N, C-alpha and C positions, 0 to 999 in steps of 0.2 A: 365650446359645444354646448355650454348651458343657456345660450340665449333664444329660449323658445319662448316668445310671447305671442301667446294664442288669441284668437279673436272668435272662436266658434263656441262661447259657454252657452249661447241660447240655442243653438242648434244641434248639439252634440253633447252625451253623457256616456262614459264609459266605465262600467263596474265588473271588477274581476271577483268571482266567488271563490273563497277559499274555504277549507275545512273549518278554519277558526271564524270564518264571517266574511262578509261582503266588504270590497274595499273601491271606494269611488275615487278614479284617478282625476286629479285636478287637471282641468285644461291647459294650464300653463305649463305641466309636464309632458304634455303629448306633443311629440313632432309630427306625426302623422298617423292616418288610420285610412285604410280603404278596405272595401270588400266587393265581390264582383257576381254577379248573377248571370247566367249564359243560358240560350237554350239549348246549346250542345253540352252541357254539363250538368250531370245529374244533382250537384250540391253547389251551394255557395261557399266561397272562400275569402280569406283577406289576411291582412297583417297589421299590426299594431306596434308603434315605435314610441318608446316613452322613457322618461327618467325614473329610474328606480328610487322615489323618495320614501318608500314604504317597508324598504328592507325585506323585499320578497325573496331575494336570493340567499339572505341570512337567517330569515325568521319564516319563510314561507312553508316549506318549500313548494314549486311547482312541480307536481308529479304526472301532469297530463289529464288528471279528473277533474280539474278546475274548468269552470265555464266564463265567457266574457259576454255581458249585455251592453249591447248598442242600443242607446235612445237618441233618435235624431229626427230632423224635420224642421221645415221653415213655418209651415201652416198647421201642421199637426204632428204630434209625436208619433214615431213609428218605434215599435221595440223587437229588437231581433236576438235571439239567444245562440251563442255559438259555442263549440268545444274548443280549448286549446289543444292543438295538436303538435306542436313544435315551437320550442324555445331556439330560435335560431342563432342567436348570438347575444352575449352579455359583453358590452365593453365598456372600458373606464373612460371617464370624461376628463380627468386631470391627469396628466404625465407626472406628475409631481406630488398631488396629495392622494394617496392611497386609500384615503377614507372617504373620498367623495362618491357621490351617488353613481351609478353605473346606467349606462344606455341598453334598454332591453327591446330585441325584437321578437315579437310572438306571431307564429302564424296560427290561425285559426279556420275551422270548417263548421258548417251548420250541423245541427245535432242529429241528422240521420245518416251522416257519412259513415259512422262507424258501423251502424245496422247494415248499410248497403254493402260494405267491403270487407269487414273484418271475419264475420262468421259464415261458415259454409254449412248448406243443408241438403239433406235428404228427404224430400217430401213429395208425395204425389195428390194429385187432383183427378179425382175418378170421374168418370161419364164424360159426355159431349159438353163442353163450356165454351164460351166465347172468350179468345184471348186477353181481352180487356177485363174479363169477369175475374180470370185468375189473378190479374194484376193487381185488382181492388182488394181481394182476399189478402193478398201478400202485404198491400200498403196498411189495411186495417188490421189484420190479424197478428202480423209478424212485427211491423214496424210501429204500429199503434196510432196511426193517422185516424182523425175523424173525418166524417163526410163533408163537413164545411171547409176542411183544410185541402181538398182534393179537387182539381178541376180535369176531367178526363173526358176525351172523345171515344164514345163506344166503337167497337170494332164489328164488321160482319163476318170475321173468321171464326171458324170453329176449330176446335182441337179436343182429341181423344185421349183421355188418360193421361195427362201431361206429368212428367216426373222431372223434379230438381235433380239432377245427380251429383251431389255434392258440389254445387256451384254457390258462389255468394248471390245475394239478392241482385246486385247490379248486373250481374252476368245472366241472371234468369230473366229478368224483366226485358233486357236488351235481345235475347234469343227469341222472346214472344213478340217484340214490337216490330222486329225485322220481317215477320212473318204475318203480319196484322194489315188489314184492309180498314180505313176510316169509314165510319157510317156516313159522316157527313161530306167527306172527299172522293170516296171510293178509289182511294190509292193508299199505298203503304207510304213509308218515309216518316214514321213515328219518331218524336223526340220525348224525353221526360226530362223535366228540368224542375228546379225550385226557384222561386221568384218573389219578389217583395209586393205582389199584387194584394191588396188589402192585409199587409202586414207579412204574411208568410204563406205560400201557396205551393203545393205540388203539382204541376201540369204535365198532363199527358195528351199531345196533340199531334196529328200529322202535319207536315210541313205545309202542304197544301191548304188545309184550314187556316194556318196562321198567315199565309200569303192571302187569302180569300177576303172577300168584302163583307163577311160577318165577322171578322176579327175586330177588335177595338182599335178605332182610330181617333187618336188625341183631337180634340176640338181645335185648339189653337194651332195656327200654322209656323212652321219654322222659317226664320229669315236671317238674312244676312246684314240688316240694316237697323236702324233704332238705337235707343238706349241700351247702353251693355248690361245694365242691371234687368232689363227684360227677360223674362223667364226661358223663352224660346227664341233668344238670340244665340245665333252661332258664334262662338267666340274664336274658333280655330278649328281647322279641318284637314285632313289629306285622304286621299284614294289610293287603294291598294287595286291596281288595274289586272287585266287579263293575263294569264300565264299559260302559255300554250303547251309548255312541258306537262302541265297538270290537267290537260284534256284528253290524257290516254283513256280514261274509263269512260268520259262522257261523250267521247267520239262513238262508242259503241263496241260490240264485240260478240263472242259467242260463248254461251253458258250452257253447262250440262249437269242435268241432275240424275237420279236412279230410281226407276220404279221397280222395287223388289218383288211385286205382285207378278209383273209381266217379265222381270230380268232383263229390262231394257233400259237404254238412256233416255234421257228426256232431252231434248234440244231447244234452245230458245236463242234465237238472234234479237238483240235489242241495239237499237242505234239512236244518235242524237235527236234525229227527227222524231222518233217514238217518244223519247224523253220529254222534250218539248211539247208534243201532244198532250201528255199526261199530266203537266204541270201547270199551275195557277202563276201568272207571270204579272209583274207591277208595271206593264208598259206594253207596247203594240210590237215591238220587235225583240227578238232573242239576242242573246250576246255574239252569237256567233253567225257566219253562214251556215249552210248545211254541211257539216263536217262529218256527217255520218261515215263509218267505215268498221265494218264487221270482222276485219281482220287485226283490229288493235288489240282486243284480249280474247284469250282463250283458256276458260278455267272451268274446272270440275267442282260442282257443288254437291252436298249430301242431299238435297231436297228430294221428296218423295213424290212431288206432284207439280205440273207445270205451273199451276196458280201460285203455289208457295216459292218456286224458283224466280217466277217475273217479280214478286212482292219482294224478295231479298235483293234481286237485281236493282229494282228502281229505288228501294231505300239506300243503297249505296250512290247510285246515280245522281238522285237530288241533292244529297248533302254535299256532293263534290261540284255539282254545277252551281248551288247557291252561294258558294265560297269563291266564285269567279270573280266577282267584282264586290269590294267591302268598301264603304265609306265610314270613315272615323271623324267624329265631331265632337268638341268640347262646348258644354252649356253649362249654366248656372245651375247648381242641385236642385233638384225638387223631388219629394218623397212619393209623389203620385206616379211616376215613371216607372214602368217596370219592363224586363225583359219578357219578348214575346209580344208585346202591342205594336200597333203601326202609328208611324207619323207622317206628315206630308211637309215637304220642303219646297218653298218657293226659290228655286236656284237661279240667279240672276245670269242674264246671258251676256257675254263678251261684246255682242254684236248690237250696235246702235238702234238698228231697226226692230231688234227682237227684245222682247221683255223677259222671257226665262228661258234658261238653257234646256233645249228640246230633249236632251239626252238624260239630263240629271233631276230634271222638274218632276215632282210627282211624289208618290207613296214610297215608304221605305219600312221594311220590317225590323225591328230591334232586337237584334240578336244578343246583344250582351249590353250590361250597364255597370260600369266601374264607379263605385260610389267614393269620392276621395274627399277627405277632410284634412285641411292643412292650414296654419296660420301663415300670416306675413303677406297676404293677397288681399286683393278686391272682394274675392268670392271665396270664402274659408270653406264652402261646401260646393264642389263641382262634381260635374258627372263627364265621364266619357262614353258616348254611344257608339257602338260598332252596328253598322246598319247595313242589311243586305238590299241590293237592288239587282234583282234577277233578271231586268230587261230594260230596254230604254223606252221611256215615255212616248217618244217619238224620234225619228231621224231621217233623214234625207237619202241615207245609203241603202240602195235597193236589194243587195244581194242578202242582207240579214234574213234569218228564218222567221217569218211571222208567228205572232202567239196564236195559239187556239183558244186558251182559257185565259182572260184578260181580268184583271181589277186595277182599274185607272182613274 
């Protein structure tokens, strides 16, 4: 278990900050490191596995107040600071030598995770405010973000006298985002996530803005051919295809709210056709025929207005629809990629008379990136990209519902 000959000393440094001072983990002692950024996850998280040549378990100790600094990059150095969250395993490396070094597994999260989840607040925001203005106050005044570390799409939704009823900050922001319409997209469906854009950023955008043509599209096209060392060469891939069982909500249904002023129910019927009409698609044809069916869902909500009811319904609908076709690719690692950007793939066709695959060629939204560092391979820094393709670029099948809003 001791044969860990690493080759990523020039692209990775790992430092553990203890009360007694920082310890730099030698690359040869690291078995693997990875961390994940995801547009559907508020915080980044990862795992470090290494040989404890430093006596951490004997002289540390690790109490959970320590931090891990990861410095990585091929062309430029990026630095991220994480909190140690869990020491998963400490394992002996030699069954005969009890004094041999141990193998340690540590899970870590970015530094705002504790602020998002561990404390609960009773706080009021008086007067009429935009939902995203309240979120900005939370990010700046409670979490301590600076303006330059926040990317946010302003909303057009107003709310009066919002009160956090002993929720944590993640619950509070989620409640507001489900009921917010983006200024740029005119729809709900917001996500809040941390990414490695320009080092570290907190991003709050509607999904339609991320799928839209104003979002950043990487200049270099991804291909399946050429030199293995090429930055945008797809090394391996697989697709998680359509799942009919999970179409229950996206088929449509009936939702009810309650207007306390008139003491009457609010009724909303929302279908697959409505969802497609409201969504920006990365192609000309949606993933299904018109599978609209208002008898699939019948749910009572607590919304007080029809607009708020529609925002919450679409927020759930678009998240579920986006995950209907997911593409996984492995590429050589590069520090300038980040979750939330778009890429373009020239997907080759299996037909001799066709250059590109008409269904899969075109733009993709990067849902998540797993940054992986491990020795013993040609690429000690690799990335797994999970990509969303919410429409077919083009297809001969006539029955598929056509896109209304396209980014092709």
